[in-house]
N, CA, C, O and the ligand as a Tripos MOL2 file, in Angstrom:
@<TRIPOS>MOLECULE
protein
  273   271    69     0     0
PROTEIN
NO_CHARGES

@<TRIPOS>ATOM
      1 N         108.5920  159.0270 -158.2940 N.3       1 MET1
      2 CA        109.1740  159.6850 -157.1030 C.3       1 MET1
      3 C         110.5570  159.0670 -156.8240 C.2       1 MET1
      4 O         110.7400  157.8530 -156.9120 O.2       1 MET1
      5 N         111.4950  159.9150 -156.4960 N.am      2 THR2
      6 CA        112.8280  159.4450 -156.1580 C.3       2 THR2
      7 C         112.8490  158.9600 -154.7300 C.2       2 THR2
      8 O         111.9790  159.2980 -153.9270 O.2       2 THR2
      9 N         113.8780  158.1430 -154.4170 N.am      3 ARG3
     10 CA        114.0230  157.6410 -153.0800 C.3       3 ARG3
     11 C         114.1570  158.8110 -152.0820 C.2       3 ARG3
     12 O         113.5980  158.7710 -150.9860 O.2       3 ARG3
     13 N         114.9060  159.8480 -152.4850 N.am      4 ASP4
     14 CA        115.1380  160.9800 -151.5800 C.3       4 ASP4
     15 C         113.7960  161.6620 -151.2510 C.2       4 ASP4
     16 O         113.5220  161.9920 -150.0970 O.2       4 ASP4
     17 N         112.9780  161.8610 -152.2780 N.am      5 LYS5
     18 CA        111.7000  162.5020 -152.0190 C.3       5 LYS5
     19 C         110.7940  161.6280 -151.2120 C.2       5 LYS5
     20 O         110.0570  162.1310 -150.3650 O.2       5 LYS5
     21 N         110.8170  160.3200 -151.4400 N.am      6 ALA6
     22 CA        110.0050  159.3830 -150.6710 C.3       6 ALA6
     23 C         110.4240  159.4170 -149.2020 C.2       6 ALA6
     24 O         109.5790  159.4730 -148.3090 O.2       6 ALA6
     25 N         111.7320  159.3820 -148.9610 N.am      7 VAL7
     26 CA        112.2420  159.4050 -147.5730 C.3       7 VAL7
     27 C         111.8600  160.7460 -146.9190 C.2       7 VAL7
     28 O         111.4450  160.7850 -145.7610 O.2       7 VAL7
     29 N         112.0040  161.8230 -147.6690 N.am      8 ALA8
     30 CA        111.6940  163.1490 -147.1020 C.3       8 ALA8
     31 C         110.2190  163.2990 -146.7590 C.2       8 ALA8
     32 O         109.8560  164.1070 -145.9040 O.2       8 ALA8
     33 N         109.3600  162.5120 -147.4290 N.am      9 SER9
     34 CA        107.9300  162.5810 -147.1650 C.3       9 SER9
     35 C         107.6020  161.9360 -145.8360 C.2       9 SER9
     36 O         106.5170  162.1510 -145.2940 O.2       9 SER9
     37 N         108.5260  161.1460 -145.3010 N.am     10 GLY10
     38 CA        108.3090  160.4830 -144.0060 C.3      10 GLY10
     39 C         107.4960  159.1960 -144.1320 C.2      10 GLY10
     40 O         107.2450  158.5180 -143.1360 O.2      10 GLY10
     41 N         107.0870  158.8630 -145.3530 N.am     11 ASN11
     42 CA        106.2650  157.6640 -145.5000 C.3      11 ASN11
     43 C         106.9960  156.5460 -146.2220 C.2      11 ASN11
     44 O         106.3900  155.5360 -146.5790 O.2      11 ASN11
     45 N         108.2840  156.7170 -146.4380 N.am     12 ALA12
     46 CA        109.0460  155.7200 -147.2050 C.3      12 ALA12
     47 C         109.1760  154.4370 -146.4630 C.2      12 ALA12
     48 O         109.4240  154.4370 -145.2570 O.2      12 ALA12
     49 N         109.0180  153.3690 -147.1340 N.am     13 VAL13
     50 CA        109.2680  152.0220 -146.5200 C.3      13 VAL13
     51 C         110.0490  151.1650 -147.5260 C.2      13 VAL13
     52 O         110.0270  151.3880 -148.7360 O.2      13 VAL13
     53 N         110.7350  150.1780 -146.9560 N.am     14 THR14
     54 CA        111.2600  149.0780 -147.7940 C.3      14 THR14
     55 C         110.4380  147.8560 -147.4380 C.2      14 THR14
     56 O         109.6690  147.8550 -146.4780 O.2      14 THR14
     57 N         110.6200  146.8200 -148.2350 N.am     15 PHE15
     58 CA        109.9440  145.5560 -147.9740 C.3      15 PHE15
     59 C         111.0100  144.5690 -147.5150 C.2      15 PHE15
     60 O         111.7100  143.9670 -148.3290 O.2      15 PHE15
     61 N         111.1220  144.4170 -146.2160 N.am     16 ARG16
     62 CA        112.1970  143.5840 -145.6280 C.3      16 ARG16
     63 C         113.5330  144.0550 -146.1680 C.2      16 ARG16
     64 O         114.3840  143.2330 -146.5060 O.2      16 ARG16
     65 N         113.7350  145.3610 -146.2550 N.am     17 GLY17
     66 CA        115.0470  145.8960 -146.6100 C.3      17 GLY17
     67 C         115.2580  146.0080 -148.0960 C.2      17 GLY17
     68 O         116.3200  146.4660 -148.5160 O.2      17 GLY17
     69 N         114.2900  145.6080 -148.9260 N.am     18 ARG18
     70 CA        114.4730  145.6580 -150.3840 C.3      18 ARG18
     71 C         113.3880  146.5120 -151.0110 C.2      18 ARG18
     72 O         112.3370  146.7480 -150.4150 O.2      18 ARG18
     73 N         113.6570  146.9660 -152.2140 N.am     19 GLY19
     74 CA        112.6730  147.7400 -152.9290 C.3      19 GLY19
     75 C         112.4100  149.0860 -152.2510 C.2      19 GLY19
     76 O         113.1600  149.5140 -151.3740 O.2      19 GLY19
     77 N         111.3520  149.7270 -152.6710 N.am     20 LEU20
     78 CA        111.0150  151.0150 -152.1080 C.3      20 LEU20
     79 C         109.5120  151.2410 -152.2820 C.2      20 LEU20
     80 O         108.9420  150.9730 -153.3400 O.2      20 LEU20
     81 N         108.9010  151.7320 -151.2350 N.am     21 GLY21
     82 CA        107.4900  151.9930 -151.3100 C.3      21 GLY21
     83 C         107.0570  153.1590 -150.4220 C.2      21 GLY21
     84 O         107.8860  153.7910 -149.7670 O.2      21 GLY21
     85 N         105.8100  153.4240 -150.4060 N.am     22 LEU22
     86 CA        105.2600  154.4630 -149.5610 C.3      22 LEU22
     87 C         104.1190  153.8850 -148.7610 C.2      22 LEU22
     88 O         103.2890  153.1440 -149.2890 O.2      22 LEU22
     89 N         104.0760  154.2250 -147.4820 N.am     23 ARG23
     90 CA        102.9600  153.8060 -146.6670 C.3      23 ARG23
     91 C         102.0210  154.9990 -146.5270 C.2      23 ARG23
     92 O         102.4070  156.0420 -146.0000 O.2      23 ARG23
     93 N         100.7870  154.8410 -147.0020 N.am     24 LEU24
     94 CA         99.7910  155.9150 -146.9260 C.3      24 LEU24
     95 C          98.6310  155.3880 -146.0690 C.2      24 LEU24
     96 O          97.7050  154.7550 -146.5770 O.2      24 LEU24
     97 N          98.7010  155.6590 -144.7840 N.am     25 GLY25
     98 CA         97.6880  155.0680 -143.8870 C.3      25 GLY25
     99 C          97.8970  153.5610 -143.8440 C.2      25 GLY25
    100 O          98.9630  153.0700 -143.4710 O.2      25 GLY25
    101 N          96.8330  152.8310 -144.2420 N.am     26 THR26
    102 CA         96.9090  151.3900 -144.2720 C.3      26 THR26
    103 C          97.2740  150.8830 -145.6760 C.2      26 THR26
    104 O          97.3950  149.6790 -145.9030 O.2      26 THR26
    105 N          97.4430  151.8190 -146.6020 N.am     27 ARG27
    106 CA         97.7580  151.4400 -147.9840 C.3      27 ARG27
    107 C          99.2670  151.4140 -148.2100 C.2      27 ARG27
    108 O         100.0150  152.1650 -147.5850 O.2      27 ARG27
    109 N          99.6980  150.5410 -149.1100 N.am     28 LEU28
    110 CA        101.1200  150.5130 -149.4560 C.3      28 LEU28
    111 C         101.2130  150.7370 -150.9340 C.2      28 LEU28
    112 O         100.4840  150.1170 -151.7070 O.2      28 LEU28
    113 N         102.1110  151.6260 -151.3470 N.am     29 VAL29
    114 CA        102.3680  151.8650 -152.7510 C.3      29 VAL29
    115 C         103.7640  151.3270 -153.0610 C.2      29 VAL29
    116 O         104.7330  151.6600 -152.3800 O.2      29 VAL29
    117 N         103.8550  150.4840 -154.1080 N.am     30 VAL30
    118 CA        105.1420  149.9570 -154.5170 C.3      30 VAL30
    119 C         105.7800  150.8930 -155.5430 C.2      30 VAL30
    120 O         105.2530  151.0750 -156.6410 O.2      30 VAL30
    121 N         106.9100  151.4790 -155.1780 N.am     31 LEU31
    122 CA        107.6380  152.3210 -156.1540 C.3      31 LEU31
    123 C         108.6840  151.5080 -156.8900 C.2      31 LEU31
    124 O         108.7940  151.5730 -158.1140 O.2      31 LEU31
    125 N         109.4670  150.7250 -156.1130 N.am     32 VAL32
    126 CA        110.4400  149.8360 -156.7020 C.3      32 VAL32
    127 C         110.1750  148.4780 -156.0680 C.2      32 VAL32
    128 O         110.1490  148.3500 -154.8440 O.2      32 VAL32
    129 N         109.9720  147.4420 -156.9260 N.am     33 CYS33
    130 CA        109.5790  146.1510 -156.4410 C.3      33 CYS33
    131 C         110.7200  145.4310 -155.7800 C.2      33 CYS33
    132 O         111.8260  145.4100 -156.3210 O.2      33 CYS33
    133 N         110.4850  144.8220 -154.5940 N.am     34 PRO34
    134 CA        111.5540  144.0830 -153.8880 C.3      34 PRO34
    135 C         111.8720  142.7350 -154.5440 C.2      34 PRO34
    136 O         112.9560  142.1820 -154.3580 O.2      34 PRO34
    137 N         110.9280  142.2290 -155.2960 N.am     35 LEU35
    138 CA        111.1130  140.9170 -155.9190 C.3      35 LEU35
    139 C         111.8320  140.9870 -157.2530 C.2      35 LEU35
    140 O         112.8230  140.2880 -157.4670 O.2      35 LEU35
    141 N         111.3320  141.8360 -158.1590 N.am     36 CYS36
    142 CA        111.9030  141.8850 -159.4790 C.3      36 CYS36
    143 C         112.7620  143.1320 -159.7300 C.2      36 CYS36
    144 O         113.3290  143.3050 -160.8080 O.2      36 CYS36
    145 N         112.8430  144.0040 -158.7010 N.am     37 SER37
    146 CA        113.7110  145.1830 -158.7470 C.3      37 SER37
    147 C         113.3630  146.1530 -159.8370 C.2      37 SER37
    148 O         114.1720  147.0180 -160.1710 O.2      37 SER37
    149 N         112.1440  146.0350 -160.4220 N.am     38 GLN38
    150 CA        111.7360  146.9720 -161.4570 C.3      38 GLN38
    151 C         111.0960  148.1880 -160.8240 C.2      38 GLN38
    152 O         110.4070  148.0990 -159.8080 O.2      38 GLN38
    153 N         111.3380  149.3190 -161.4460 N.am     39 ARG39
    154 CA        110.6300  150.5320 -161.0510 C.3      39 ARG39
    155 C         109.1980  150.3970 -161.5320 C.2      39 ARG39
    156 O         108.9410  150.1710 -162.7150 O.2      39 ARG39
    157 N         108.2690  150.5390 -160.5960 N.am     40 ASN40
    158 CA        106.8900  150.2390 -160.9100 C.3      40 ASN40
    159 C         106.2570  151.2820 -161.8470 C.2      40 ASN40
    160 O         106.5850  152.4670 -161.7790 O.2      40 ASN40
    161 N         105.3800  150.8420 -162.6900 N.am     41 ALA41
    162 CA        104.6240  151.7360 -163.5040 C.3      41 ALA41
    163 C         103.5860  152.4590 -162.6810 C.2      41 ALA41
    164 O         103.1110  151.9420 -161.6690 O.2      41 ALA41
    165 N         103.2300  153.6600 -163.1120 N.am     42 GLN42
    166 CA        102.2230  154.5030 -162.3670 C.3      42 GLN42
    167 C         100.9510  153.7020 -162.0980 C.2      42 GLN42
    168 O         100.3820  153.7690 -161.0080 O.2      42 GLN42
    169 N         100.5220  152.9590 -163.0830 N.am     43 ARG43
    170 CA         99.2350  152.2140 -162.9830 C.3      43 ARG43
    171 C          99.3510  151.1870 -161.8570 C.2      43 ARG43
    172 O          98.4600  151.0650 -161.0170 O.2      43 ARG43
    173 N         100.4440  150.4660 -161.8550 N.am     44 GLY44
    174 CA        100.6320  149.4530 -160.8120 C.3      44 GLY44
    175 C         100.7770  150.0920 -159.4430 C.2      44 GLY44
    176 O         100.2410  149.5880 -158.4570 O.2      44 GLY44
    177 N         101.5040  151.2030 -159.3810 N.am     45 ALA45
    178 CA        101.7270  151.8640 -158.1220 C.3      45 ALA45
    179 C         100.3970  152.3090 -157.4770 C.2      45 ALA45
    180 O         100.1970  152.2080 -156.2670 O.2      45 ALA45
    181 N          99.4900  152.8110 -158.3640 N.am     46 GLU46
    182 CA         98.1990  153.2530 -157.8410 C.3      46 GLU46
    183 C          97.3560  152.0960 -157.3400 C.2      46 GLU46
    184 O          96.5630  152.2510 -156.4110 O.2      46 GLU46
    185 N          97.5320  150.9240 -157.9620 N.am     47 ARG47
    186 CA         96.7930  149.7510 -157.5320 C.3      47 ARG47
    187 C          97.4340  149.0760 -156.3320 C.2      47 ARG47
    188 O          96.8320  148.1930 -155.7200 O.2      47 ARG47
    189 N          98.6660  149.4890 -155.9860 N.am     48 GLY48
    190 CA         99.3100  148.9200 -154.8050 C.3      48 GLY48
    191 C          99.9370  147.5790 -155.0700 C.2      48 GLY48
    192 O         100.1810  146.8260 -154.1270 O.2      48 GLY48
    193 N         100.2090  147.2480 -156.3220 N.am     49 ILE49
    194 CA        100.8910  146.0160 -156.6680 C.3      49 ILE49
    195 C         102.0070  146.3100 -157.6340 C.2      49 ILE49
    196 O         102.0700  147.4090 -158.1840 O.2      49 ILE49
    197 N         102.9190  145.3260 -157.8650 N.am     50 CYS50
    198 CA        103.9420  145.4610 -158.8950 C.3      50 CYS50
    199 C         103.3200  145.1520 -160.2050 C.2      50 CYS50
    200 O         102.7210  144.0920 -160.3860 O.2      50 CYS50
    201 N         103.4550  146.0790 -161.1400 N.am     51 GLU51
    202 CA        102.8630  145.8900 -162.4430 C.3      51 GLU51
    203 C         103.6060  144.8340 -163.2550 C.2      51 GLU51
    204 O         103.0850  144.3270 -164.2490 O.2      51 GLU51
    205 N         104.8320  144.5030 -162.8270 N.am     52 TRP52
    206 CA        105.6830  143.5810 -163.5870 C.3      52 TRP52
    207 C         105.4820  142.1300 -163.1290 C.2      52 TRP52
    208 O         105.3210  141.2420 -163.9660 O.2      52 TRP52
    209 N         105.4890  141.8860 -161.8490 N.am     53 CYS53
    210 CA        105.4090  140.5270 -161.3470 C.3      53 CYS53
    211 C         104.2140  140.2550 -160.4570 C.2      53 CYS53
    212 O         104.0470  139.1580 -159.9250 O.2      53 CYS53
    213 N         103.3760  141.2900 -160.3040 N.am     54 ALA54
    214 CA        102.1200  141.1860 -159.5430 C.3      54 ALA54
    215 C         102.4020  141.0080 -158.0370 C.2      54 ALA54
    216 O         101.5550  140.5120 -157.2950 O.2      54 ALA54
    217 N         103.6010  141.4200 -157.6020 N.am     55 TYR55
    218 CA        103.9220  141.3880 -156.1700 C.3      55 TYR55
    219 C         102.8920  142.2710 -155.3990 C.2      55 TYR55
    220 O         102.6130  143.4080 -155.7790 O.2      55 TYR55
    221 N         102.3690  141.7150 -154.3460 N.am     56 VAL56
    222 CA        101.4510  142.4670 -153.4730 C.3      56 VAL56
    223 C         102.1690  142.7230 -152.1710 C.2      56 VAL56
    224 O         102.5050  141.7730 -151.4640 O.2      56 VAL56
    225 N         102.4180  143.9900 -151.8260 N.am     57 PRO57
    226 CA        103.1380  144.2840 -150.5810 C.3      57 PRO57
    227 C         102.3150  143.9830 -149.3330 C.2      57 PRO57
    228 O         101.0960  144.1470 -149.3420 O.2      57 PRO57
    229 N         102.9720  143.5420 -148.2610 N.am     58 SER58
    230 CA        102.3260  143.2490 -147.0140 C.3      58 SER58
    231 C         102.7840  144.2420 -146.0040 C.2      58 SER58
    232 O         103.9590  144.6090 -145.9770 O.2      58 SER58
    233 N         101.8780  144.6910 -145.1660 N.am     59 LEU59
    234 CA        102.2350  145.6570 -144.1060 C.3      59 LEU59
    235 C         103.2430  144.9990 -143.1370 C.2      59 LEU59
    236 O         104.0550  145.6830 -142.5150 O.2      59 LEU59
    237 N         103.1730  143.6760 -143.0250 N.am     60 ARG60
    238 CA        104.1400  142.9380 -142.1870 C.3      60 ARG60
    239 C         105.5410  143.0890 -142.6990 C.2      60 ARG60
    240 O         106.4850  143.0880 -141.9080 O.2      60 ARG60
    241 N         105.7150  143.2210 -144.0080 N.am     61 ASP61
    242 CA        107.0280  143.3160 -144.5850 C.3      61 ASP61
    243 C         107.5570  144.7130 -144.6560 C.2      61 ASP61
    244 O         108.7570  144.9210 -144.8290 O.2      61 ASP61
    245 N         106.6670  145.6840 -144.5250 N.am     62 ALA62
    246 CA        107.0340  147.0860 -144.6850 C.3      62 ALA62
    247 C         107.8940  147.5720 -143.5020 C.2      62 ALA62
    248 O         107.5050  147.4450 -142.3410 O.2      62 ALA62
    249 N         109.0330  148.1110 -143.8200 N.am     63 GLU63
    250 CA        109.9150  148.6630 -142.7670 C.3      63 GLU63
    251 C         110.1940  150.1310 -143.0830 C.2      63 GLU63
    252 O         110.6020  150.4760 -144.1920 O.2      63 GLU63
    253 N         109.9750  150.9600 -142.1190 N.am     64 ARG64
    254 CA        110.1340  152.3880 -142.2690 C.3      64 ARG64
    255 C         111.5730  152.7320 -142.6010 C.2      64 ARG64
    256 O         112.5080  152.2000 -142.0020 O.2      64 ARG64
    257 N         111.7430  153.6420 -143.5790 N.am     65 VAL65
    258 CA        113.0820  154.1100 -143.8980 C.3      65 VAL65
    259 C         113.3610  155.3780 -143.1480 C.2      65 VAL65
    260 O         112.6380  156.3660 -143.2720 O.2      65 VAL65
    261 N         114.4240  155.3410 -142.3620 N.am     66 GLU66
    262 CA        114.7760  156.5430 -141.5880 C.3      66 GLU66
    263 C         115.6060  157.4680 -142.4310 C.2      66 GLU66
    264 O         116.4680  157.0340 -143.1950 O.2      66 GLU66
    265 N         115.3360  158.7720 -142.2850 N.am     67 GLU67
    266 CA        116.1180  159.7440 -143.0020 C.3      67 GLU67
    267 C         117.5370  159.7700 -142.4470 C.2      67 GLU67
    268 O         117.7190  159.7680 -141.2300 O.2      67 GLU67
    269 N         118.5330  159.7940 -143.3050 N.am     68 THR68
    270 CA        119.9060  159.7880 -142.8300 C.3      68 THR68
    271 C         120.5430  161.1760 -142.9930 C.2      68 THR68
    272 O         121.7080  161.3660 -142.6440 O.2      68 THR68
    273 ZN        107.8470  143.0270 -159.2520 Zn       69 ZN69
@<TRIPOS>BOND
     1     1     2 1
     2     2     3 1
     3     3     4 2
     4     3     5 am
     5     5     6 1
     6     6     7 1
     7     7     8 2
     8     7     9 am
     9     9    10 1
    10    10    11 1
    11    11    12 2
    12    11    13 am
    13    13    14 1
    14    14    15 1
    15    15    16 2
    16    15    17 am
    17    17    18 1
    18    18    19 1
    19    19    20 2
    20    19    21 am
    21    21    22 1
    22    22    23 1
    23    23    24 2
    24    23    25 am
    25    25    26 1
    26    26    27 1
    27    27    28 2
    28    27    29 am
    29    29    30 1
    30    30    31 1
    31    31    32 2
    32    31    33 am
    33    33    34 1
    34    34    35 1
    35    35    36 2
    36    35    37 am
    37    37    38 1
    38    38    39 1
    39    39    40 2
    40    39    41 am
    41    41    42 1
    42    42    43 1
    43    43    44 2
    44    43    45 am
    45    45    46 1
    46    46    47 1
    47    47    48 2
    48    47    49 am
    49    49    50 1
    50    50    51 1
    51    51    52 2
    52    51    53 am
    53    53    54 1
    54    54    55 1
    55    55    56 2
    56    55    57 am
    57    57    58 1
    58    58    59 1
    59    59    60 2
    60    59    61 am
    61    61    62 1
    62    62    63 1
    63    63    64 2
    64    63    65 am
    65    65    66 1
    66    66    67 1
    67    67    68 2
    68    67    69 am
    69    69    70 1
    70    70    71 1
    71    71    72 2
    72    71    73 am
    73    73    74 1
    74    74    75 1
    75    75    76 2
    76    75    77 am
    77    77    78 1
    78    78    79 1
    79    79    80 2
    80    79    81 am
    81    81    82 1
    82    82    83 1
    83    83    84 2
    84    83    85 am
    85    85    86 1
    86    86    87 1
    87    87    88 2
    88    87    89 am
    89    89    90 1
    90    90    91 1
    91    91    92 2
    92    91    93 am
    93    93    94 1
    94    94    95 1
    95    95    96 2
    96    95    97 am
    97    97    98 1
    98    98    99 1
    99    99   100 2
   100    99   101 am
   101   101   102 1
   102   102   103 1
   103   103   104 2
   104   103   105 am
   105   105   106 1
   106   106   107 1
   107   107   108 2
   108   107   109 am
   109   109   110 1
   110   110   111 1
   111   111   112 2
   112   111   113 am
   113   113   114 1
   114   114   115 1
   115   115   116 2
   116   115   117 am
   117   117   118 1
   118   118   119 1
   119   119   120 2
   120   119   121 am
   121   121   122 1
   122   122   123 1
   123   123   124 2
   124   123   125 am
   125   125   126 1
   126   126   127 1
   127   127   128 2
   128   127   129 am
   129   129   130 1
   130   130   131 1
   131   131   132 2
   132   131   133 am
   133   133   134 1
   134   134   135 1
   135   135   136 2
   136   135   137 am
   137   137   138 1
   138   138   139 1
   139   139   140 2
   140   139   141 am
   141   141   142 1
   142   142   143 1
   143   143   144 2
   144   143   145 am
   145   145   146 1
   146   146   147 1
   147   147   148 2
   148   147   149 am
   149   149   150 1
   150   150   151 1
   151   151   152 2
   152   151   153 am
   153   153   154 1
   154   154   155 1
   155   155   156 2
   156   155   157 am
   157   157   158 1
   158   158   159 1
   159   159   160 2
   160   159   161 am
   161   161   162 1
   162   162   163 1
   163   163   164 2
   164   163   165 am
   165   165   166 1
   166   166   167 1
   167   167   168 2
   168   167   169 am
   169   169   170 1
   170   170   171 1
   171   171   172 2
   172   171   173 am
   173   173   174 1
   174   174   175 1
   175   175   176 2
   176   175   177 am
   177   177   178 1
   178   178   179 1
   179   179   180 2
   180   179   181 am
   181   181   182 1
   182   182   183 1
   183   183   184 2
   184   183   185 am
   185   185   186 1
   186   186   187 1
   187   187   188 2
   188   187   189 am
   189   189   190 1
   190   190   191 1
   191   191   192 2
   192   191   193 am
   193   193   194 1
   194   194   195 1
   195   195   196 2
   196   195   197 am
   197   197   198 1
   198   198   199 1
   199   199   200 2
   200   199   201 am
   201   201   202 1
   202   202   203 1
   203   203   204 2
   204   203   205 am
   205   205   206 1
   206   206   207 1
   207   207   208 2
   208   207   209 am
   209   209   210 1
   210   210   211 1
   211   211   212 2
   212   211   213 am
   213   213   214 1
   214   214   215 1
   215   215   216 2
   216   215   217 am
   217   217   218 1
   218   218   219 1
   219   219   220 2
   220   219   221 am
   221   221   222 1
   222   222   223 1
   223   223   224 2
   224   223   225 am
   225   225   226 1
   226   226   227 1
   227   227   228 2
   228   227   229 am
   229   229   230 1
   230   230   231 1
   231   231   232 2
   232   231   233 am
   233   233   234 1
   234   234   235 1
   235   235   236 2
   236   235   237 am
   237   237   238 1
   238   238   239 1
   239   239   240 2
   240   239   241 am
   241   241   242 1
   242   242   243 1
   243   243   244 2
   244   243   245 am
   245   245   246 1
   246   246   247 1
   247   247   248 2
   248   247   249 am
   249   249   250 1
   250   250   251 1
   251   251   252 2
   252   251   253 am
   253   253   254 1
   254   254   255 1
   255   255   256 2
   256   255   257 am
   257   257   258 1
   258   258   259 1
   259   259   260 2
   260   259   261 am
   261   261   262 1
   262   262   263 1
   263   263   264 2
   264   263   265 am
   265   265   266 1
   266   266   267 1
   267   267   268 2
   268   267   269 am
   269   269   270 1
   270   270   271 1
   271   271   272 2
@<TRIPOS>SUBSTRUCTURE
     1 MET1         2 RESIDUE 1 A MET
     2 THR2         6 RESIDUE 1 A THR
     3 ARG3        10 RESIDUE 1 A ARG
     4 ASP4        14 RESIDUE 1 A ASP
     5 LYS5        18 RESIDUE 1 A LYS
     6 ALA6        22 RESIDUE 1 A ALA
     7 VAL7        26 RESIDUE 1 A VAL
     8 ALA8        30 RESIDUE 1 A ALA
     9 SER9        34 RESIDUE 1 A SER
    10 GLY10       38 RESIDUE 1 A GLY
    11 ASN11       42 RESIDUE 1 A ASN
    12 ALA12       46 RESIDUE 1 A ALA
    13 VAL13       50 RESIDUE 1 A VAL
    14 THR14       54 RESIDUE 1 A THR
    15 PHE15       58 RESIDUE 1 A PHE
    16 ARG16       62 RESIDUE 1 A ARG
    17 GLY17       66 RESIDUE 1 A GLY
    18 ARG18       70 RESIDUE 1 A ARG
    19 GLY19       74 RESIDUE 1 A GLY
    20 LEU20       78 RESIDUE 1 A LEU
    21 GLY21       82 RESIDUE 1 A GLY
    22 LEU22       86 RESIDUE 1 A LEU
    23 ARG23       90 RESIDUE 1 A ARG
    24 LEU24       94 RESIDUE 1 A LEU
    25 GLY25       98 RESIDUE 1 A GLY
    26 THR26      102 RESIDUE 1 A THR
    27 ARG27      106 RESIDUE 1 A ARG
    28 LEU28      110 RESIDUE 1 A LEU
    29 VAL29      114 RESIDUE 1 A VAL
    30 VAL30      118 RESIDUE 1 A VAL
    31 LEU31      122 RESIDUE 1 A LEU
    32 VAL32      126 RESIDUE 1 A VAL
    33 CYS33      130 RESIDUE 1 A CYS
    34 PRO34      134 RESIDUE 1 A PRO
    35 LEU35      138 RESIDUE 1 A LEU
    36 CYS36      142 RESIDUE 1 A CYS
    37 SER37      146 RESIDUE 1 A SER
    38 GLN38      150 RESIDUE 1 A GLN
    39 ARG39      154 RESIDUE 1 A ARG
    40 ASN40      158 RESIDUE 1 A ASN
    41 ALA41      162 RESIDUE 1 A ALA
    42 GLN42      166 RESIDUE 1 A GLN
    43 ARG43      170 RESIDUE 1 A ARG
    44 GLY44      174 RESIDUE 1 A GLY
    45 ALA45      178 RESIDUE 1 A ALA
    46 GLU46      182 RESIDUE 1 A GLU
    47 ARG47      186 RESIDUE 1 A ARG
    48 GLY48      190 RESIDUE 1 A GLY
    49 ILE49      194 RESIDUE 1 A ILE
    50 CYS50      198 RESIDUE 1 A CYS
    51 GLU51      202 RESIDUE 1 A GLU
    52 TRP52      206 RESIDUE 1 A TRP
    53 CYS53      210 RESIDUE 1 A CYS
    54 ALA54      214 RESIDUE 1 A ALA
    55 TYR55      218 RESIDUE 1 A TYR
    56 VAL56      222 RESIDUE 1 A VAL
    57 PRO57      226 RESIDUE 1 A PRO
    58 SER58      230 RESIDUE 1 A SER
    59 LEU59      234 RESIDUE 1 A LEU
    60 ARG60      238 RESIDUE 1 A ARG
    61 ASP61      242 RESIDUE 1 A ASP
    62 ALA62      246 RESIDUE 1 A ALA
    63 GLU63      250 RESIDUE 1 A GLU
    64 ARG64      254 RESIDUE 1 A ARG
    65 VAL65      258 RESIDUE 1 A VAL
    66 GLU66      262 RESIDUE 1 A GLU
    67 GLU67      266 RESIDUE 1 A GLU
    68 THR68      270 RESIDUE 1 A THR
    69 ZN69       273 GROUP 0 **** ****
């Protein structure tokens, strides 16, 4: 998913201003990892972690992305 599509969905979040994810209820999906900046693999995204560095997103770190 592109950043534009994620933002348009209304569920886009960053993790303290970095990376890109989706908030689905209480679940967080990592699309772009804030730690290693890698675009996450589908498998990792579905598990809610970064497939590259095993980053686990926290709801505390998730900040809603406003559509501009
Ligand atoms: Zn990572």
